[in-house]
C-alpha positions in Angstrom: -7.4 6.6 -10.8 -8.7 8.6 -13.7 -12.2 8.9 -12.1 -10.6 9.8 -8.7 -8.5 12.6 -10.4 -11.5 14.0 -12.1 -13.5 14.0 -8.9 -10.7 15.7 -7.0 -10.5 18.4 -9.7 -14.2 19.2 -9.2 -13.8 19.4 -5.4 -10.6 21.5 -5.7 -12.3 24.0 -8.0 -15.2 24.5 -5.6 -15.6 27.2 -2.9 -15.9 24.5 -0.2 -13.5 24.1 2.6 -12.3 20.6 1.5 -9.7 18.2 2.7 -8.9 15.1 0.6 -7.4 12.5 2.9 -5.1 10.0 1.2 -4.5 7.0 3.4 -1.9 4.5 2.3 -2.6 0.8 2.2 -4.9 -0.3 5.0 -3.8 -2.9 7.5 -6.1 -4.8 9.8 -4.4 -3.7 13.1 -3.4 -0.5 14.8 0.3 -0.1 15.0 1.8 0.8 18.4 3.7 3.7 16.9 2.1 6.9 15.7 1.4 7.7 12.1 2.9 10.4 10.0 1.3 12.9 7.7 2.7 14.6 4.5 1.0 16.8 1.9 0.0 14.9 -1.3 2.5 12.0 -1.1 3.0 9.3 1.5 5.6 10.2 4.2 9.0 8.9 3.2 9.1 5.1 3.6 5.5 4.9 4.7 3.2 2.5 3.0 0.5 1.3 5.5 -2.0 2.8 7.9 -4.9 1.4 10.0 -8.5 2.3 9.4 -8.6 3.4 13.1 -5.8 5.9 12.7 -7.3 7.2 9.5 -10.6 7.7 11.3 -8.8 9.4 14.2 -7.1 11.8 11.8 -10.3 12.7 10.1 -12.1 13.3 13.3 -9.2 15.5 14.6 -9.3 17.4 11.3 -13.0 18.1 11.7 -12.3 19.7 15.0 -9.0 21.5 14.2 -9.2 22.3 10.5 -5.4 22.2 9.9 -5.5 20.7 6.4 -8.1 22.8 4.6 -7.7 22.8 0.8 -4.8 20.3 1.1 -4.3 16.5 0.6 -2.9 14.9 3.7 -1.4 11.5 3.1 -1.2 9.1 6.1 1.3 6.3 6.8 3.4 4.7 9.5 
């Protein structure tokens, strides 16, 4: 985590339009329900997410840019 925090500080200090996605624990299946997103910390009670929903969120973010300079955390 120390290296991750150092890397995030470098990105945050840049002039780039960054988004640091923070998925919770990956599970091997896609849940039937939709996922939730919160800034910096996992949504309340959330602790897992699929790789597919993480990829979906990231592709949507590329198109919509709703989370620029923020840390979305994803979970069911």
